C-alpha positions in Angstrom: 0.0 0.0 0.0 1.2 3.4 -0.8 1.8 5.9 1.9 -0.5 8.9 2.0 0.8 12.3 0.9 -0.3 14.5 3.8 -1.6 18.0 3.3 0.6 19.2 6.1 3.8 17.1 6.1 5.0 18.7 9.3 2.1 17.5 11.3 3.4 14.8 13.6 1.8 13.0 16.6 2.5 14.7 19.9 4.8 12.0 21.2 7.1 10.0 19.0 10.6 8.7 19.5 13.2 6.7 17.8 13.2 2.9 17.9 15.1 1.5 20.9 15.1 -2.1 19.5 16.5 -4.6 21.9 16.7 -2.4 25.0 15.3 -3.5 28.4 13.4 -0.2 28.6 11.6 -0.9 25.3 10.7 -4.5 26.4 9.3 -3.3 29.7 7.3 -0.6 27.8 5.7 -3.2 25.6 4.8 -5.3 28.6 3.3 -2.3 30.3 1.3 -1.4 27.2 0.2 -5.0 26.8 -1.4 -4.8 30.3 -3.9 -2.3 29.0 -5.8 -4.4 26.4 -5.5 -7.3 28.8 -7.1 -5.4 31.7 -9.8 -3.7 29.5 -10.7 -7.1 28.1 -11.0 -8.5 31.6 -13.3 -5.6 32.5 -15.8 -6.6 29.9 -15.4 -10.3 29.1 -14.9 -11.3 32.8 -18.7 -10.5 33.2 -19.9 -12.9 30.5 -19.9 -16.1 32.7 -21.4 -14.1 35.5 -24.4 -12.8 33.5 -26.7 -15.8 34.3 -26.0 -15.2 38.0 -26.7 -11.5 37.7 -30.1 -12.3 36.0 -31.1 -14.2 39.1 -29.6 -11.8 41.7 -31.0 -8.7 40.0 -34.2 -10.3 38.7 -33.5 -9.2 35.1 -34.0 -10.7 31.7 -31.2 -12.1 29.5 -31.6 -9.1 27.3 -31.1 -6.7 30.2 -28.1 -8.7 31.4 -26.6 -8.4 27.9 -26.9 -4.6 28.2 -24.3 -4.7 31.0 -21.8 -5.7 28.3 -23.4 -3.6 25.5 -23.6 -0.2 27.3 -19.8 -0.3 27.9 -19.2 -0.9 24.3 -21.6 1.7 23.0 -19.9 4.5 25.0 -16.5 3.3 23.7 -17.8 3.4 20.1 -18.8 7.0 20.4 -15.6 8.2 22.2 -12.8 6.2 20.7 -12.4 8.4 17.6 -12.2 11.5 19.8 -9.6 9.8 22.0 -7.6 8.9 18.9 -7.5 12.5 17.8 -6.6 13.8 21.2 -3.8 11.3 21.4 -2.5 12.5 18.1 -2.8 16.1 19.3 -1.6 15.9 22.9 0.3 12.6 23.2 -0.6 9.0 23.8 0.4 8.8 27.4 -1.4 12.0 28.3 -4.7 10.3 27.2 -4.1 6.8 28.5 -3.4 7.5 32.2 -6.5 9.6 32.9 -8.6 7.0 31.0 -7.3 4.2 33.1 -8.3 6.1 36.2 -11.8 6.8 34.9 -12.3 3.2 34.0 -11.3 2.1 37.5 -13.8 4.6 39.0 -16.5 3.0 36.9 -15.8 -0.4 38.3 -15.9 1.0 41.8 -19.4 2.6 41.2 -20.8 -0.7 39.7 -19.4 -2.7 42.6 -20.5 -0.3 45.3 -24.0 -0.2 43.8 -24.2 -4.0 43.7 -23.1 -4.1 47.4 -25.2 -1.3 48.8 -28.4 -0.9 46.8 -31.5 -3.1 46.8 -32.1 -2.4 43.1 -28.7 -1.6 41.7 -29.2 -2.4 38.0 -29.4 1.2 36.8 -26.4 2.2 38.9 -24.4 -0.8 37.5 -25.1 0.5 34.0 -23.9 4.0 35.1 -20.7 2.5 36.3 -20.3 0.6 33.1 -20.8 3.8 31.2 -17.8 5.3 33.0 -15.8 2.1 32.3 -16.6 2.6 28.6 -15.4 6.2 28.8 -12.1 4.9 30.2 -11.8 2.0 27.8 -12.2 4.4 24.9 -9.1 6.4 25.9 -6.9 3.5 26.9 -6.8 0.3 24.9 -7.3 1.7 21.4 -4.4 4.2 21.9 -2.0 1.3 22.5 -1.9 0.2 18.8 -0.7 3.6 17.4 1.7 4.1 20.3 3.4 0.8 19.5 3.6 1.9 15.8 5.2 5.1 17.0 7.9 3.3 19.0 9.5 1.4 16.2 10.8 2.4 12.8 11.1 -1.1 11.3 7.8 -2.5 10.1 8.8 -6.0 11.2 9.3 -4.7 14.8 5.8 -3.1 14.6 4.1 -6.3 13.4 5.9 -8.4 16.0 5.0 -6.2 18.9 1.5 -5.7 17.7 1.2 -9.4 17.8 2.2 -9.3 21.5 -0.5 -6.6 22.1 -3.2 -8.6 20.3 -2.1 -11.7 22.2 -2.5 -9.9 25.5 -6.0 -8.9 24.3 -6.9 -12.4 23.4 -5.2 -13.8 26.6 -7.6 -11.5 28.5 -10.4 -13.3 26.8 -9.0 -16.6 27.8 -8.5 -15.6 31.4 -11.8 -13.7 31.7 -14.3 -16.6 32.0 -12.0 -18.4 34.6 -11.3 -15.3 36.7 -14.8 -14.0 36.5 -16.2 -17.4 37.6 -13.7 -17.7 40.4 -14.4 -14.2 41.8 -18.1 -14.6 41.5 -18.0 -17.8 43.4 -17.1 -15.7 46.5 -19.4 -12.8 45.8 -21.3 -12.3 42.6 -20.3 -8.6 42.3 -16.6 -9.1 43.1 -15.6 -8.9 39.4 -16.7 -5.2 39.5 -14.4 -4.5 42.5 -11.4 -6.3 41.0 -11.3 -4.1 38.0 -10.1 -0.9 39.8 -7.2 -2.9 41.3 -6.2 -4.1 37.8 -6.5 -0.5 36.4 -4.2 0.8 39.2 -1.5 -1.8 38.3 -1.7 -0.8 34.7 -1.6 2.9 35.5 1.5 2.5 37.5 3.2 0.4 34.9 2.5 3.0 32.1 3.4 5.9 34.4 6.8 4.6 35.3 7.9 2.3 32.5 6.6 4.0 29.3 8.9 6.9 28.9 7.8 10.3 27.6 9.8 11.5 24.7 12.4 14.2 25.3 10.9 16.5 22.7 7.3 16.8 21.7 5.5 18.5 18.8 2.0 19.9 19.3 0.4 17.5 16.9 -2.1 18.5 14.2 -4.6 21.3 14.6 -8.2 20.3 14.1 -8.4 21.8 10.7 -5.3 20.0 9.5 -6.5 16.8 11.2 -9.7 16.9 9.2 -7.9 17.5 5.9 -5.4 14.8 6.6 -8.0 12.3 7.6 -10.0 13.1 4.5 -6.8 12.6 2.4 -6.2 9.2 4.0 -9.7 8.0 3.2 -9.5 9.4 -0.4 -6.3 7.3 -0.9 -6.9 4.3 1.2 -10.7 4.3 1.8 -11.5 1.2 -0.2 -9.4 -1.2 1.9 -9.8 0.7 5.2 -13.5 0.4 5.1 -13.1 -3.3 4.2 -10.9 -3.8 7.3 -13.4 -1.9 9.5 -16.3 -4.1 8.3 -14.3 -7.3 8.9 -13.4 -6.1 12.4 -17.1 -5.5 13.2 -18.2 -8.9 11.9 -15.4 -10.9 13.7 -16.1 -9.2 17.0 -19.9 -9.7 16.5 -19.4 -13.4 15.9 -16.9 -13.9 18.7 -19.0 -12.2 21.4 -22.2 -13.7 20.1 -20.7 -17.2 20.3 -19.4 -16.5 23.8 -22.8 -15.3 25.0 -24.5 -18.3 23.4 -22.0 -20.8 24.9 -22.1 -19.2 28.4 -25.9 -19.6 28.4 -26.0 -23.1 27.0 -23.3 -24.4 29.4 -25.7 -23.7 32.3 -28.8 -25.0 30.6 -29.1 -27.6 29.3 -25.6 -28.9 30.1 -25.5 -28.0 33.8 -22.0 -26.5 34.0 -21.7 -23.6 36.5 -19.1 -21.5 38.2 -15.4 -22.2 37.7 -16.0 -25.4 35.7 -18.0 -23.3 33.2 -15.2 -20.7 33.1 -12.6 -23.3 32.2 -14.8 -24.7 29.4 -15.4 -21.1 28.0 -11.6 -20.6 28.1 -10.9 -23.6 25.7 -11.8 -21.9 22.4 -10.4 -18.6 23.6 -7.1 -20.3 24.4 -6.8 -21.4 20.8 -7.7 -17.9 19.7 -4.9 -16.5 21.8 -2.4 -19.0 20.5 -3.2 -18.4 16.9 -3.0 -14.6 17.4 0.5 -14.9 19.0 1.7 -17.3 16.3 0.5 -15.2 13.4 1.8 -12.0 14.9 5.3 -13.6 14.9 5.3 -14.8 11.3 3.7 -12.0 9.3 6.7 -9.6 9.7 6.0 -6.8 7.2 4.6 -9.0 4.4 1.3 -7.3 3.5 0.4 -9.9 0.9 0.9 -12.7 3.5 -1.3 -10.7 5.9 -4.1 -10.6 3.3 -3.8 -14.3 2.6 -3.9 -15.3 6.2 -6.9 -13.0 6.8 -8.8 -14.6 3.9 -8.2 -18.2 4.9 -8.8 -17.5 8.6 -12.2 -16.0 7.8 -12.9 -19.0 5.7 -12.1 -21.3 8.6 -14.3 -19.3 10.9 -17.2 -19.2 8.5 -17.0 -23.0 7.8 -16.9 -23.7 11.5 -20.0 -21.6 12.5 -21.9 -23.0 9.5 -21.2 -26.6 10.6 -22.6 -25.7 14.1 -26.0 -25.9 12.4 -25.6 -29.7 12.2 -23.4 -30.3 15.3 -24.9 -32.4 18.1 -23.4 -32.7 21.6 -21.4 -30.3 23.6 -17.9 -31.6 22.7 -18.6 -31.7 18.9 -19.8 -28.1 19.2 -16.7 -27.2 21.3 -14.4 -28.5 18.5 -16.1 -26.2 16.1 -15.9 -23.3 18.6 -12.2 -24.0 18.8 -11.8 -23.8 15.0 -13.8 -20.6 14.9 -11.5 -19.2 17.6 -8.4 -20.1 15.6 -9.8 -18.4 12.6 -10.7 -15.2 14.4 -7.5 -15.1 16.3 -5.3 -15.5 13.2 -7.2 -12.6 11.5 -6.8 -10.0 14.2 -3.0 -9.3 14.2 -3.1 -9.2 10.4 -5.8 -6.5 10.3 -3.9 -4.6 13.0 -0.7 -4.6 11.1 -2.2 -3.8 7.7 -3.5 -0.5 9.2 -0.4 0.5 11.3 2.0 -0.2 8.5 0.1 1.6 5.9 -0.9 4.9 7.7 1.6 7.7 8.6 2.2 8.3 12.3 0.6 11.7 12.2 -2.8 10.2 11.6 -2.3 6.7 13.0 -4.0 7.3 16.3 -7.2 8.5 14.7 -7.4 5.7 12.0 -6.6 2.9 14.5 -9.1 4.4 16.9 -11.8 4.3 14.3 -10.9 0.7 13.6 -11.1 -0.1 17.4 -14.4 1.7 17.5 -15.7 -0.5 14.7 -14.6 -3.6 16.6 -16.5 -2.3 19.6 -19.7 -2.2 17.4 -19.4 -5.9 17.1 -18.7 -6.4 20.8 -21.8 -4.3 21.6 -24.1 -5.9 19.1 -23.2 -9.5 19.6 -24.7 -10.4 23.0 -28.1 -8.6 22.7 -28.8 -9.8 19.1 -27.7 -13.3 20.0 -30.0 -13.2 23.1 -32.9 -12.1 20.8 -32.2 -14.9 18.3 -32.0 -17.5 21.2 -35.6 -16.7 22.0 -36.7 -18.2 18.7 -34.4 -20.8 17.4 -30.6 -21.2 17.9 -30.2 -22.2 14.2 -30.7 -18.5 13.2 -27.6 -17.6 15.2 -25.4 -19.9 13.1 -27.1 -19.0 9.8 -26.5 -15.3 10.6 -22.9 -15.8 11.5 -22.2 -17.9 8.4 -23.7 -15.3 6.1 -21.7 -12.6 7.8 -18.6 -14.7 7.3 -19.3 -14.9 3.6 -19.5 -11.0 3.5 -16.2 -10.8 5.4 -14.6 -13.3 2.9 -15.7 -11.1 0.0 -14.2 -7.9 1.6 -11.0 -9.7 2.5 -10.6 -11.2 -1.0 -11.8 -8.3 -3.2 -11.3 -5.1 -1.3 -8.1 -5.5 0.7 -5.3 -5.2 -1.9 -2.0 -4.3 -0.3 0.7 -3.2 -2.7 4.2 -4.7 -2.4 6.5 -2.0 -0.9 8.6 -0.3 -3.4 5.9 -0.6 -6.1 3.2 1.8 -7.2 
């Protein structure tokens, strides 16, 4: 893909620095940054195995319980692009740290309401809104920050693979940790989140160094012109990547919601045991993300090829769920779907970060993250509605969406080999 010619070539993100490849400081910075998507994933996915318990404790419907996940994501969708621009304008770290603090406060409010109020549902949603505000300014900013830290595209891809692996590892850990905490007190997952945010805040504060010199970033007028120039040049494949991101997250969180509900009824799995079963397909998702992140380097053609065949694997697996009988046959297909989704994500991340200039990278990757949150937000409630009629509609819908993703991956994403026009 060709690099965009920016209207204001002097417009640079507010904090950039030279690559420090191989230094201990850089490795610790990546570990610190990886803690952010890990913790933000815990803050959302950790609640999925607890939703059936919340329905009983709060006397709410499955649709209402799914809103505890969805409201977090809706707020993030609206605010992520704004956070991306602010990170380009004022610096990544300047946005990340306050956002982590806000997210922690949201967890405290949700936990306190659950503990203290007889009817805490509305106040839990208010706390989740704050968590969404914090999530918008934390996790999505990590991707452009990693892109800023390295000059070699191979280093960027490799370290983005670590970030995406931390994200997916959070999904693996979430059902187990959520179930363990809820086995003591059902609202303990809410209280645990502020503690995790505090750890991540301290790591970023002390281990992610601020550059010695900073520019002021783009003005709003230049930002709008530059963003328009990017979409004029790269809009075709960018929109395709955004749509694929929405669909993959929609399928993933829809499947997780479905599996969490079915493990309790009719299969009779509860608590920690259910958490470990939920973690099985997510573990394979995590492993595939890590492996692919290591092998793609800066090869954009390979990224497209892996994305295409990974979506094909995911679509075939969810389609076959229509005919699968028995929990463990279904689990095998959930695993294959997880491998497909996990392999796609680091490729999509790297395609964006390696093809967009640093000056606008925060905004573009934030729009991409916002689109992924659309899928996260829509998956559970739409799956809950389809479960009221017939589960077959879930798998039919997911298979059709996978076909659309396959079309966009095959026809719309056309990376050019570097050094060619």
